[in-house]
MILUMSE-501546 format. One record per residue (C-alpha): residue number from 1; residue in one letter; x, y, z. Coordinates in steps of 0.05 Angstrom, whole numbers, m for minus. Layout:
% MILUMSE-501546
     i   aa       c1       c2       c3
   NUM    a        X        Y        Z
...
//
This chain:
% MILUMSE-501546
     i   aa       c1       c2       c3
     1    m     3652     m353       33
     2    v     3701     m419       22
     3    s     3773     m418       41
     4    r     3828     m406       m9
     5    s     3846     m492       10
     6    y     3777     m502      m20
     7    s     3772     m458      m77
     8    n     3840     m481     m104
     9    l     3811     m559      m98
    10    l     3795     m565     m165
    11    d     3869     m564     m194
    12    l     3885     m626     m158
    13    t     3830     m659     m210
    14    s     3865     m642     m267
    15    g     3930     m675     m245
    16    e     3963     m608     m249
    17    s     4009     m571     m194
    18    p     3955     m546     m147
    19    t     3964     m471     m116
    20    f     3955     m458      m48
    21    g     3956     m396      m14
    22    r     4021     m386       31
    23    g     3986     m356       98
    24    g     4035     m357      151
    25    r     3983     m370      213
    26    k     3978     m438      246
    27    l     3909     m473      251
    28    s     3859     m464      297
    29    r     3835     m525      337
    30    v     3764     m509      309
    31    a     3742     m472      244
    32    t     3682     m474      211
    33    f     3717     m481      140
    34    a     3777     m514      115
    35    g     3842     m479      141
    36    v     3889     m446       96
    37    l     3946     m501       95
    38    s     4009     m471       64
    39    e     4053     m526       74
    40    v     4011     m579       37
    41    d     4048     m571      m32
    42    d     4116     m556        4
    43    d     4170     m557      m53
    44    s     4216     m590        3
    45    n     4181     m657       m4
    46    v     4220     m677       65
    47    s     4177     m713      118
    48    v     4142     m672      164
    49    g     4149     m678      234
    50    s     4094     m655      288
    51    d     4084     m577      273
    52    a     4018     m582      279
    53    p     3986     m566      340
    54    s     3976     m608      397
    55    s     3977     m621      467
    56    v     3963     m690      474
    57    s     4010     m740      498
    58    q     3980     m807      518
    59    e     3964     m859      449
    60    r     3905     m825      404
    61    i     3873     m856      346
    62    i     3837     m811      300
    63    i     3774     m842      264
    64    v     3754     m812      199
    65    g     3682     m834      165
    66    n     3628     m798      122
    67    q     3577     m785      181
    68    l     3600     m770      253
    69    p     3576     m827      305
    70    l     3523     m771      330
    71    r     3456     m755      336
    72    a     3433     m689      332
    73    h     3359     m650      350
    74    r     3335     m573      336
    75    r     3305     m554      406
    76    s     3261     m502      404
    77    d     3262     m458      468
    78    s     3247     m383      492
    79    n     3327     m366      466
    80    g     3317     m379      392
    81    g     3333     m448      395
    82    g     3399     m486      388
    83    w     3423     m563      378
    84    n     3422     m621      422
    85    f     3473     m682      411
    86    s     3476     m744      430
    87    w     3523     m807      412
    88    d     3490     m860      351
    89    e     3493     m920      394
    90    d     3479     m955      322
    91    s     3543     m925      286
    92    l     3594     m975      276
    93    l     3645     m919      285
    94    l     3630     m910      360
    95    q     3624     m991      373
    96    l     3700    m1002      355
    97    k     3718     m963      402
    98    d     3706    m1024      451
    99    g     3769    m1054      413
   100    l     3814    m1003      423
   101    g     3826    m1003      496
   102    e     3810     m953      554
   103    d     3881     m921      545
   104    v     3867     m897      475
   105    e     3846     m826      455
   106    v     3793     m822      398
   107    v     3777     m775      358
   108    y     3722     m774      311
   109    v     3730     m724      239
   110    g     3659     m732      204
   111    s     3595     m700      180
   112    l     3539     m686      207
   113    k     3477     m714      184
   114    e     3435     m649      194
   115    e     3448     m576      163
   116    i     3472     m525      204
   117    d     3465     m455      188
   118    t     3533     m417      178
   119    s     3516     m372      237
   120    e     3521     m433      286
   121    q     3580     m472      252
   122    d     3638     m450      298
   123    d     3593     m457      364
   124    v     3573     m531      345
   125    a     3639     m547      321
   126    q     3668     m522      392
   127    i     3613     m564      434
   128    l     3622     m623      394
   129    l     3705     m621      404
   130    e     3696     m608      480
   131    t     3635     m651      491
   132    f     3646     m707      446
   133    k     3715     m704      417
   134    c     3680     m697      346
   135    v     3708     m647      293
   136    p     3654     m632      241
   137    a     3667     m615      170
   138    f     3610     m576      152
   139    i     3596     m591       75
   140    p     3558     m541       38
   141    p     3488     m562       10
   142    d     3499     m560      m59
   143    l     3575     m595      m53
   144    f     3542     m650       m9
   145    g     3494     m668      m68
   146    k     3539     m682     m114
   147    f     3592     m710      m63
   148    y     3539     m762      m39
   149    h     3483     m770      m81
   150    g     3524     m755     m144
   151    f     3595     m793     m151
   152    c     3584     m832      m88
   153    k     3514     m860      m98
   154    q     3509     m851     m165
   155    h     3578     m875     m193
   156    l     3623     m912     m141
   157    w     3566     m954     m107
   158    p     3530     m978     m171
   159    l     3596    m1000     m202
   160    f     3627    m1032     m137
   161    h     3557    m1071     m130
   162    y     3571    m1098     m206
   163    m     3520    m1049     m243
   164    l     3555    m1019     m298
   165    p     3526     m948     m329
   166    l     3514     m981     m404
   167    s     3454     m931     m415
   168    p     3439     m858     m379
   169    d     3384     m901     m352
   170    l     3430     m952     m314
   171    g     3465     m900     m264
   172    g     3479     m852     m314
   173    r     3546     m817     m346
   174    f     3604     m805     m319
   175    d     3597     m731     m290
   176    r     3669     m698     m294
   177    s     3629     m641     m238
   178    f     3609     m705     m189
   179    w     3680     m723     m182
   180    q     3704     m652     m178
   181    a     3661     m654     m115
   182    y     3685     m715      m93
   183    v     3759     m693      m86
   184    s     3730     m628      m62
   185    v     3702     m655       m6
   186    n     3752     m714       14
   187    k     3801     m646       14
   188    i     3758     m612       62
   189    f     3758     m676      107
   190    a     3849     m675      100
   191    d     3836     m601      125
   192    k     3801     m619      192
   193    v     3848     m682      204
   194    m     3900     m640      203
   195    e     3877     m581      253
   196    v     3876     m639      310
   197    i     3927     m683      289
   198    s     3999     m706      325
   199    p     4028     m737      264
   200    d     4089     m764      295
   201    d     4050     m809      345
   202    d     3969     m807      322
   203    f     3938     m868      284
   204    v     3888     m844      231
   205    w     3835     m901      207
   206    v     3796     m878      145
   207    h     3733     m913      125
   208    d     3692     m934       63
   209    y     3685     m913       m7
   210    h     3662     m836        6
   211    l     3741     m823       31
   212    m     3779     m853      m20
   213    v     3816     m798      m39
   214    l     3828     m779       27
   215    p     3894     m819       39
   216    t     3936     m778      m14
   217    f     3917     m710       23
   218    l     3934     m737       90
   219    r     4006     m766       66
   220    k     4022     m716       26
   221    r     4022     m666       87
   222    f     4054     m715      129
   223    n     4102     m773       91
   224    r     4100     m821      159
   225    l     4038     m812      171
   226    k     4010     m888      198
   227    l     3946     m886      164
   228    g     3896     m947      156
   229    f     3838     m947      109
   230    f     3783    m1002      104
   231    l     3729    m1010       58
   232    h     3664    m1030       74
   233    s     3631    m1045       10
   234    p     3658    m1092      m47
   235    f     3707    m1085      m86
   236    p     3689    m1107     m161
   237    s     3725    m1152     m211
   238    s     3781    m1120     m246
   239    e     3734    m1119     m312
   240    i     3676    m1083     m278
   241    y     3720    m1034     m244
   242    r     3764    m1017     m301
   243    t     3712     m977     m332
   244    l     3717     m928     m290
   245    p     3746     m859     m316
   246    v     3788     m845     m242
   247    r     3807     m914     m238
   248    d     3874     m903     m228
   249    e     3870     m844     m190
   250    l     3835     m875     m135
   251    l     3877     m942     m130
   252    r     3943     m896     m125
   253    a     3905     m856      m68
   254    l     3891     m918      m31
   255    l     3963     m945      m41
   256    n     3976     m884        8
   257    s     3966     m921       60
   258    d     3992     m963      106
   259    l     3940    m1016      112
   260    i     3886    m1022       67
   261    g     3829    m1075       92
   262    f     3771    m1116       59
   263    h     3708    m1161       89
   264    t     3733    m1215       45
   265    f     3787    m1250        9
   266    d     3751    m1243      m55
   267    y     3749    m1157      m44
   268    a     3822    m1167      m28
   269    r     3832    m1208      m87
   270    h     3797    m1163     m143
   271    f     3836    m1102     m111
   272    l     3906    m1131     m114
   273    s     3887    m1151     m184
   274    c     3869    m1077     m211
   275    c     3938    m1056     m173
   276    s     3968    m1107     m222
   277    r     3939    m1102     m288
   278    m     3927    m1019     m282
   279    l     3989     m996     m247
   280    g     4046    m1053     m250
   281    v     4037    m1064     m176
   282    s     4047    m1134     m157
   283    y     4035    m1165      m92
   284    q     4074    m1216      m47
   285    s     4051    m1265       15
   286    k     4111    m1265       72
   287    r     4093    m1301      133
   288    g     4013    m1300      125
   289    y     4014    m1223      112
   290    i     3995    m1202       42
   291    g     4033    m1136       13
   292    l     4045    m1088      m41
   293    e     4108    m1056      m56
   294    y     4099     m985      m71
   295    y     4159     m938      m81
   296    g     4186     m970      m24
   297    r     4134     m977       20
   298    t     4097    m1039       34
   299    v     4030    m1030       30
   300    s     4000    m1089       75
   301    i     3927    m1121       58
   302    k     3878    m1134      120
   303    i     3822    m1192      111
   304    l     3771    m1187      163
   305    p     3694    m1179      172
   306    v     3665    m1142      212
   307    g     3628    m1156      274
   308    i     3565    m1137      318
   309    h     3565    m1103      373
   310    l     3543    m1155      431
   311    g     3539    m1109      486
   312    q     3483    m1068      452
   313    l     3442    m1128      425
   314    q     3444    m1159      492
   315    s     3420    m1093      535
   316    v     3360    m1090      479
   317    l     3344    m1156      490
   318    d     3337    m1143      567
   319    l     3288    m1081      552
   320    p     3217    m1092      581
   321    e     3193    m1057      510
   322    t     3227    m1124      477
   323    e     3201    m1170      528
   324    s     3130    m1145      506
   325    k     3140    m1129      436
   326    v     3160    m1210      432
   327    a     3098    m1229      467
   328    e     3055    m1186      420
   329    l     3081    m1215      363
   330    r     3086    m1291      395
   331    d     3011    m1274      387
   332    q     3008    m1254      316
   333    f     3033    m1309      291
   334    r     3014    m1358      339
   335    g     3009    m1424      302
   336    q     3052    m1402      244
   337    t     3121    m1406      218
   338    v     3158    m1339      207
   339    l     3216    m1328      162
   340    l     3244    m1263      161
   341    g     3278    m1210      114
   342    v     3306    m1147      140
   343    d     3334    m1104       78
   344    d     3348    m1033       61
   345    m     3301    m1011       m1
   346    d     3351    m1019      m51
   347    i     3368    m1047     m112
   348    f     3422    m1098      m92
   349    k     3387    m1123      m30
   350    g     3345    m1179      m73
   351    i     3279    m1161      m42
   352    s     3236    m1175     m101
   353    l     3279    m1239     m119
   354    k     3258    m1269      m48
   355    l     3192    m1250      m57
   356    l     3179    m1291     m121
   357    a     3226    m1342      m85
   358    f     3166    m1351      m21
   359    e     3120    m1342      m83
   360    q     3151    m1404     m112
   361    l     3151    m1444      m47
   362    l     3077    m1431      m27
   363    l     3062    m1453     m102
   364    q     3106    m1519     m102
   365    h     3086    m1533      m30
   366    p     3000    m1522      m20
   367    e     3015    m1549       52
   368    k     3065    m1495       64
   369    r     2997    m1444       50
   370    g     2963    m1415      119
   371    k     3029    m1440      160
   372    v     3084    m1398      134
   373    v     3087    m1324      138
   374    l     3143    m1279      106
   375    v     3154    m1219      142
   376    q     3194    m1168      102
   377    i     3225    m1106      142
   378    a     3246    m1054       89
   379    n     3278     m999      110
   380    p     3282     m930       80
   381    a     3332     m922       21
   382    r     3396     m891       28
   383    g     3403     m866      m38
   384    r     3345     m840      m89
   385    g     3326     m837     m154
   386    r     3282     m882     m199
   387    d     3311     m941     m188
   388    v     3290     m932     m115
   389    q     3219     m916     m136
   390    e     3220     m977     m183
   391    i     3234    m1031     m136
   392    q     3190     m997      m84
   393    t     3130    m1001     m134
   394    e     3154    m1074     m154
   395    t     3157    m1099      m78
   396    h     3088    m1073      m61
   397    t     3052    m1101     m129
   398    t     3096    m1167     m116
   399    v     3065    m1166      m40
   400    d     2994    m1153      m63
   401    r     2996    m1205     m118
   402    i     3015    m1268      m67
   403    n     2968    m1243      m15
   404    q     2908    m1233      m64
   405    t     2927    m1307      m87
   406    y     2939    m1341      m18
   407    r     2905    m1302       26
   408    k     2857    m1342       81
   409    t     2820    m1311      140
   410    g     2866    m1282      188
   411    y     2928    m1302      140
   412    d     2964    m1259       98
   413    p     3030    m1302       72
   414    v     3077    m1231       67
   415    v     3082    m1184      118
   416    l     3110    m1121       87
   417    i     3133    m1072      140
   418    d     3171    m1009      107
   419    s     3158     m952      155
   420    p     3212     m945      200
   421    l     3217     m986      262
   422    q     3252     m971      334
   423    f     3313    m1020      344
   424    y     3272    m1063      400
   425    e     3223    m1078      350
   426    r     3264    m1106      297
   427    i     3301    m1145      354
   428    a     3231    m1184      372
   429    f     3218    m1203      296
   430    y     3294    m1235      305
   431    v     3266    m1273      368
   432    i     3216    m1309      340
   433    a     3230    m1312      263
   434    e     3247    m1391      252
   435    c     3290    m1376      190
   436    c     3331    m1307      171
   437    l     3337    m1298       92
   438    v     3388    m1258       56
   439    t     3377    m1247      m10
   440    a     3421    m1192      m33
   441    v     3450    m1196     m107
   442    r     3520    m1160      m74
   443    d     3524    m1129       m3
   444    g     3592    m1112       23
   445    m     3578    m1148       92
   446    n     3504    m1152      119
   447    l     3505    m1159      195
   448    i     3434    m1179      198
   449    p     3450    m1257      201
   450    y     3500    m1239      256
   451    e     3448    m1198      295
   452    y     3393    m1254      282
   453    v     3433    m1315      306
   454    v     3457    m1268      377
   455    c     3376    m1255      385
   456    r     3359    m1328      377
   457    q     3407    m1343      432
   458    g     3357    m1295      478
   459    n     3354    m1296      549
   460    e     3313    m1322      609
   461    k     3256    m1274      613
   462    l     3245    m1282      528
   463    d     3243    m1355      542
   464    n     3193    m1355      589
   465    t     3157    m1306      550
   466    l     3157    m1356      494
   467    g     3149    m1421      535
   468    l     3220    m1445      520
   469    n     3256    m1495      569
   470    p     3320    m1449      583
   471    t     3365    m1503      590
   472    t     3342    m1532      520
   473    p     3394    m1509      469
   474    k     3373    m1451      418
   475    k     3359    m1461      345
   476    s     3365    m1416      288
   477    m     3364    m1428      212
   478    l     3400    m1380      154
   479    v     3386    m1377       84
   480    v     3438    m1332       59
   481    s     3461    m1308      m12
   482    e     3532    m1325      m33
   483    f     3542    m1250      m61
   484    i     3554    m1220       12
   485    g     3610    m1205       51
   486    c     3584    m1254      113
   487    s     3574    m1312       73
   488    p     3639    m1349       77
   489    s     3641    m1336      155
   490    l     3570    m1374      170
   491    s     3594    m1445      140
   492    g     3526    m1477      173
   493    a     3477    m1436      129
   494    i     3446    m1456       74
   495    r     3476    m1413       16
   496    v     3439    m1399      m49
   497    n     3449    m1365     m113
   498    p     3395    m1311     m110
   499    w     3379    m1303     m186
   500    n     3361    m1378     m182
   501    i     3287    m1373     m152
   502    e     3266    m1445     m156
   503    a     3331    m1461     m116
   504    v     3314    m1405      m63
   505    a     3254    m1435      m58
   506    e     3282    m1500      m41
   507    a     3328    m1474       m2
   508    m     3272    m1442       49
   509    n     3236    m1509       57
   510    s     3299    m1549       66
   511    a     3304    m1487      127
   512    l     3230    m1501      149
   513    i     3242    m1585      151
   514    v     3301    m1595      178
   515    s     3317    m1632      240
   516    e     3316    m1595      314
   517    a     3380    m1621      330
   518    e     3406    m1601      260
   519    k     3375    m1531      276
   520    q     3412    m1534      336
   521    m     3478    m1555      312
   522    r     3481    m1496      262
   523    h     3457    m1449      321
   524    e     3509    m1464      361
   525    k     3569    m1463      308
   526    h     3547    m1392      280
   527    h     3531    m1366      350
   528    r     3606    m1387      370
   529    y     3632    m1354      314
   530    v     3594    m1288      322
   531    s     3605    m1285      396
   532    t     3681    m1285      388
   533    h     3682    m1243      313
   534    h     3656    m1186      351
   535    v     3663    m1119      331
   536    a     3717    m1104      385
   537    y     3755    m1164      357
   538    w     3752    m1130      288
   539    a     3770    m1062      307
   540    h     3829    m1090      358
   541    s     3858    m1139      303
   542    f     3859    m1073      252
   543    l     3894    m1028      299
   544    q     3943    m1086      323
   545    d     3964    m1104      240
   546    l     3967    m1025      231
   547    e     4022    m1010      283
   548    r     4053    m1071      253
   549    a     4050    m1050      184
   550    c     4078     m972      211
   551    r     4136    m1009      253
   552    d     4194     m990      198
   553    h     4163     m913      193
   554    v     4224     m888      239
   555    r     4281     m918      209
   556    r     4262     m901      132
   557    r     4283     m837       95
   558    c     4217     m812       65
   559    w     4200     m764       10
   560    g     4147     m747      m34
   561    f     4136     m726     m108
   562    g     4088     m723     m162
   563    f     4030     m668     m169
   564    g     3950     m676     m149
   565    l     3932     m739     m143
   566    g     3987     m772     m172
   567    f     4028     m758     m104
   568    r     4071     m809      m72
   569    v     4120     m820      m18
   570    i     4183     m850      m33
   571    a     4205     m898       33
   572    l     4282     m917       28
   573    d     4325     m956       69
   574    p     4373     m901       98
   575    h     4433     m934       72
   576    f     4399     m935       m1
   577    r     4404     m867      m40
   578    k     4399     m836     m108
   579    l     4469     m840     m139
   580    s     4493     m770     m145
   581    v     4522     m751     m213
   582    e     4569     m701     m186
   583    h     4597     m752     m127
   584    i     4608     m806     m177
   585    a     4637     m753     m229
   586    s     4694     m727     m187
   587    a     4711     m801     m166
   588    y     4713     m819     m232
   589    k     4773     m760     m249
   590    r     4808     m778     m196
   591    t     4818     m848     m205
   592    k     4859     m887     m250
   593    n     4842     m959     m254
   594    r     4761     m962     m274
   595    a     4721    m1024     m266
   596    i     4654    m1009     m302
   597    l     4604    m1067     m309
   598    l     4535    m1048     m346
   599    d     4476    m1091     m362
   600    c     4443    m1083     m421
   601    d     4367    m1087     m420
   602    g     4334    m1052     m371
   603    t     4396    m1014     m362
   604    m     4428     m989     m422
   605    m     4358    m1000     m470
   606    l     4290     m991     m451
   607    q     4256    m1059     m445
   608    s     4186    m1036     m462
   609    s     4215    m1001     m532
   610    i     4186    m1034     m593
   611    s     4268    m1043     m622
   612    t     4305    m1077     m588
   613    a     4370    m1061     m608
   614    p     4413    m1008     m566
   615    n     4410     m931     m594
   616    a     4462     m889     m621
   617    e     4467     m853     m563
   618    a     4484     m917     m516
   619    i     4529     m934     m571
   620    a     4568     m866     m573
   621    i     4568     m871     m497
   622    l     4602     m939     m499
   623    k     4652     m916     m546
   624    s     4672     m865     m508
   625    l     4684     m896     m450
   626    c     4728     m953     m481
   627    k     4773     m903     m507
   628    d     4793     m886     m439
   629    p     4858     m925     m428
   630    k     4844     m929     m350
   631    n     4770     m962     m362
   632    e     4760    m1027     m368
   633    v     4681    m1036     m397
   634    f     4641    m1103     m392
   635    l     4571    m1105     m414
   636    v     4528    m1171     m382
   637    s     4471    m1187     m417
   638    g     4425    m1244     m423
   639    k     4424    m1247     m503
   640    d     4464    m1290     m539
   641    k     4530    m1276     m568
   642    k     4513    m1266     m634
   643    t     4460    m1216     m622
   644    l     4512    m1179     m585
   645    s     4568    m1180     m627
   646    e     4523    m1150     m680
   647    w     4504    m1094     m636
   648    f     4569    m1076     m608
   649    s     4625    m1095     m660
   650    s     4639    m1023     m674
   651    c     4655    m1010     m591
   652    e     4729    m1023     m593
   653    k     4753    m1056     m529
   654    l     4687    m1071     m497
   655    g     4684    m1133     m464
   656    m     4619    m1173     m468
   657    a     4584    m1227     m435
   658    a     4532    m1264     m463
   659    e     4475    m1300     m431
   660    h     4481    m1288     m369
   661    g     4559    m1302     m364
   662    y     4564    m1363     m393
   663    f     4600    m1333     m445
   664    l     4656    m1278     m449
   665    r     4699    m1236     m486
   666    p     4751    m1184     m468
   667    n     4737    m1147     m533
   668    p     4701    m1160     m597
   669    q     4771    m1192     m631
   670    a     4772    m1242     m587
   671    d     4737    m1298     m584
   672    w     4684    m1324     m545
   673    e     4696    m1363     m479
   674    t     4659    m1404     m434
   675    s     4660    m1392     m361
   676    v     4630    m1456     m335
   677    a     4646    m1522     m367
   678    v     4584    m1554     m388
   679    p     4596    m1626     m416
   680    d     4524    m1635     m444
   681    f     4461    m1598     m455
   682    y     4415    m1659     m459
   683    w     4366    m1630     m402
   684    k     4341    m1585     m449
   685    q     4315    m1652     m486
   686    i     4277    m1650     m418
   687    a     4258    m1578     m407
   688    e     4241    m1548     m477
   689    p     4179    m1600     m490
   690    v     4147    m1584     m422
   691    m     4171    m1507     m437
   692    r     4124    m1522     m502
   693    l     4062    m1549     m470
   694    y     4063    m1486     m429
   695    t     4070    m1439     m491
   696    e     4012    m1470     m529
   697    t     3967    m1468     m468
   698    t     3986    m1396     m457
   699    d     3974    m1335     m508
   700    g     4029    m1292     m511
   701    s     4083    m1329     m485
   702    t     4145    m1356     m521
   703    i     4204    m1399     m512
   704    e     4281    m1364     m525
   705    a     4322    m1421     m538
   706    k     4399    m1409     m523
   707    e     4465    m1440     m530
   708    s     4462    m1449     m449
   709    a     4398    m1436     m431
   710    l     4329    m1443     m443
   711    v     4286    m1378     m432
   712    w     4200    m1381     m424
   713    n     4173    m1311     m424
   714    y     4104    m1285     m415
   715    q     4115    m1207     m410
   716    y     4053    m1204     m472
   717    a     4010    m1250     m435
   718    d     3955    m1235     m392
   719    p     3999    m1221     m326
   720    d     3947    m1253     m280
   721    f     3937    m1315     m316
   722    g     4024    m1308     m334
   723    l     4040    m1309     m269
   724    c     4002    m1375     m258
   725    q     4034    m1403     m311
   726    a     4097    m1388     m289
   727    k     4093    m1420     m222
   728    e     4059    m1474     m240
   729    l     4116    m1486     m292
   730    l     4173    m1468     m247
   731    d     4146    m1529     m200
   732    h     4138    m1567     m266
   733    l     4209    m1555     m285
   734    e     4240    m1565     m220
   735    s     4206    m1624     m212
   736    v     4231    m1665     m280
   737    l     4302    m1632     m278
   738    a     4313    m1645     m197
   739    n     4363    m1693     m212
   740    e     4401    m1652     m272
   741    p     4464    m1600     m264
   742    v     4411    m1547     m272
   743    s     4379    m1478     m238
   744    v     4315    m1463     m254
   745    k     4292    m1396     m236
   746    s     4239    m1342     m242
   747    g     4251    m1273     m267
   748    q     4214    m1211     m294
   749    h     4164    m1241     m336
   750    i     4207    m1300     m350
   751    v     4223    m1376     m319
   752    e     4296    m1402     m352
   753    v     4333    m1454     m340
   754    k     4409    m1453     m339
   755    p     4466    m1493     m320
   756    q     4488    m1491     m245
   757    g     4542    m1440     m228
   758    v     4526    m1400     m285
   759    n     4511    m1318     m267
   760    k     4528    m1246     m277
   761    g     4570    m1246     m217
   762    l     4614    m1296     m257
   763    v     4636    m1234     m300
   764    a     4647    m1194     m238
   765    e     4700    m1239     m209
   766    h     4727    m1251     m277
   767    l     4734    m1176     m290
   768    l     4773    m1166     m223
   769    v     4816    m1218     m228
   770    t     4835    m1192     m292
   771    m     4847    m1122     m273
   772    r     4896    m1152     m220
   773    q     4939    m1190     m259
   774    k     4955    m1135     m309
   775    g     4972    m1095     m247
   776    m     4909    m1049     m250
   777    l     4882    m1060     m176
   778    p     4811    m1025     m186
   779    d     4807     m963     m146
   780    f     4746     m949     m183
   781    v     4685     m993     m195
   782    l     4616     m982     m225
   783    c     4560    m1030     m228
   784    i     4493    m1025     m263
   785    g     4437    m1065     m264
   786    d     4363    m1065     m264
   787    d     4339    m1142     m249
   788    r     4341    m1200     m196
   789    s     4400    m1232     m236
   790    d     4438    m1166     m238
   791    e     4438    m1179     m157
   792    d     4496    m1230     m162
   793    m     4538    m1181     m192
   794    f     4527    m1131     m128
   795    e     4537    m1191      m86
   796    v     4612    m1201     m118
   797    i     4624    m1132     m114
   798    r     4608    m1120      m44
   799    s     4651    m1177      m17
   800    a     4715    m1154      m56
   801    m     4710    m1084      m16
   802    a     4743    m1131       36
   803    g     4793    m1168        4
   804    p     4847    m1165      m41
   805    s     4811    m1152     m106
   806    l     4802    m1078      m97
   807    s     4856    m1019      m77
   808    p     4843     m997       m6
   809    v     4820     m931      m23
   810    a     4773     m962      m80
   811    e     4710     m916     m102
   812    v     4658     m965     m118
   813    f     4585     m958     m147
   814    a     4532    m1012     m142
   815    c     4473     m981     m173
   816    t     4399    m1010     m192
   817    v     4351     m981     m237
   818    g     4287     m959     m192
   819    q     4273     m956     m122
   820    k     4266    m1032     m102
   821    p     4298    m1077      m48
   822    s     4375    m1088      m77
   823    k     4445    m1108      m44
   824    a     4461    m1041      m85
   825    k     4480     m985      m48
   826    y     4455     m923     m104
   827    y     4396     m930     m161
   828    l     4379     m888     m207
   829    e     4302     m875     m234
   830    d     4307     m898     m298
   831    t     4351     m922     m375
   832    t     4341     m830     m386
   833    e     4382     m819     m322
   834    i     4426     m880     m326
   835    l     4454     m854     m394
   836    r     4455     m779     m374
   837    m     4502     m802     m321
   838    l     4543     m852     m372
   839    q     4549     m794     m412
   840    g     4581     m746     m364
   841    l     4635     m795     m347
   842    a     4649     m802     m422
   843    a     4655     m722     m427
   844    a     4706     m726     m374
   845    s     4745     m789     m404
   846    e     4746     m740     m472
   847    q     4764     m681     m432
   848    s     4822     m708     m395
   849    t     4840     m746     m461
   850    k     4847     m672     m493
   851    s     4879     m643     m433
   852    v     4937     m706     m441
   853    s     4943     m688     m518
   854    q     4950     m618     m510
   855    s     5004     m627     m452
   856    s     5048     m674     m491
   857    h     5042     m620     m552
   858    r     5066     m578     m505
   859    v     5126     m616     m481
   860    v     5147     m630     m553
   861    i     5141     m558     m574
   862    d     5196     m537     m507
   863    r     5245     m600     m531
   864    e     5239     m568     m607
//
């Protein structure tokens, strides 16, 4: 039994419009299966208010993770059994509550580790909501298998850890049914969130790669939802990530969040690079915050590694069981130095590499034999499959070989513990270990070093057990892989490349022979960081940034568009709106003195088109507009005057401005004039060699030499390298041309040098002044442009509205192309919409001309 909402999920994976049922009832607070969400695909595409049921008034955050922070145990009694639930104190989702404040209500949404029978699910859901404020998502076992063990563990997990499916044996080929299951489960989670959310008030915080498309489902239902996402795994470089067949869908889904968090700058940098290369979405850094502009919304990026829960560790350190275990281990390893590794039995944890390095240590340093022990705690694998079996076999084989080679009476070089340990037992190993080794080849964060440092700080009871003076500074040593998320924050650790066995062996030796004072200094540095950057600090910081990222939600006008996982929300300033064709056509018909300023590339012509010349449709529209005696039409372009003359010579009465307004002529029959007097262009001799240098070192870049300007274009270069080179070139040119009468500016894929004072705003000023001198005070102004250079025209027109250059009742339409920050008041989506709008104006002119002609003809007949 599944709901209609669930049965139609697979429509979304095909990119087609989903067909949800149109049930009329409200969602219940708790439901066994996903409810029927009739509003999810509301055709009105408007921002939805708080129409979800809720009686909560205080500040609330809904935390969504793959698993609820609960432990479940089946009880056996005379009543037929049942379930006992308790908090999972080890769960990060539970620990982060410490950073949210006592006045914040926390609701959890997630699945349970244990399978609950269908007949019990309603009762269990009600108990969990009332007792723990947890909303369980019950996933059918077959669906969960494809979702978790299929897409998550066979596709995402290996890929995010830089493992490509180069053959069926390495992770397996992409399975579309796994992807469909992933989308289905994310939709079920979305349904559960919608059951309890108050969208105008609540914050939603989604965790990890299991739920990467969840933001799309939530944003689709509530356009102004305050939504954060944190990725706890690595994010691979674009060269790795781009191999994923559903790469765009996952990126767009994440961009439906308001804040996206990563552990390290590297992970964030890779994500930003993927957005740039695959979606064309660039980022900016403003006042220390990184943000991506995505359809009028700013998606913020947060970089902060998670910490550990100090209170939990301290409480376990204080347990008498921990003290007893420490005493037991002290006696077991008396006279020996313990190196400790704690890892999951996972192909990415580098256990085998660590063992090989330890074997190398014993080989190269015979004096360490009998004195140094490696204790390797191997936690049970979270995944399953042949790769896990292979790593288990390799680990046991390597341990047996090392022990057989170097074993002595009462001494085993390697102690492998692959059975589950109690938390206090693991803590005891931390306490007695002289050095902790983490040699993972790739890991999102890894909190083992943090836990080790806190445990080595110990307490007075443990100091007495170990015979230590409590006043003596504590000491610890860390050898960590440079490929794990915690590495950048542990500046006192010995960082290693785990693939370099000899180097890791030498790092182990260095950790053993370093002076006591050095060990104490490194420990103090690490302990100071770990004790201040704990999980509560991390959670508080994330929520603080999420509040900041959502601050503008109320003042933005939002609506959504797109089908399936291509859905996104457009957010605009209240005063920035789409230009209504009916509105402008009405104003056009009732006015008599019209000024029309049109940009060329990106406005009248597609920039992505192979052919750079205007098409016949654009030429025909310009001709029609120019024929109307009420119109003064000016084409404003960055192109050179020769190109414009060739392209638009057939358009009589068309005014043209070339090279961003440096050259002007009122019609094709007139001579070109300059708008600014430039005595000399000697600065080109300085700028051109510099541009040529960057052209030679940047494949795909070119130089365009104009009469008044030099333009370096990197449109066809590698986007990241081109942008980097453009920034360098901009600085270089500004430096060498500092004393010259020129301006150096960057634009869309260009760096341009031109005389000071030359901009498109000059053309707008010229046209308005000329019309006024002719006695044609403009009562209609239309100005359209697509890039930064056109903003000067918008600024001039906006300023003219308060002056004598325009009629007091003038209708002014400053319009940009696409939805982006602009001085224009209006926008149209693309060149197609612009040409359609201009075609409507041209048709109005032709109709007006015919009406005048017919009227004149009737007057002549009457006179006869």
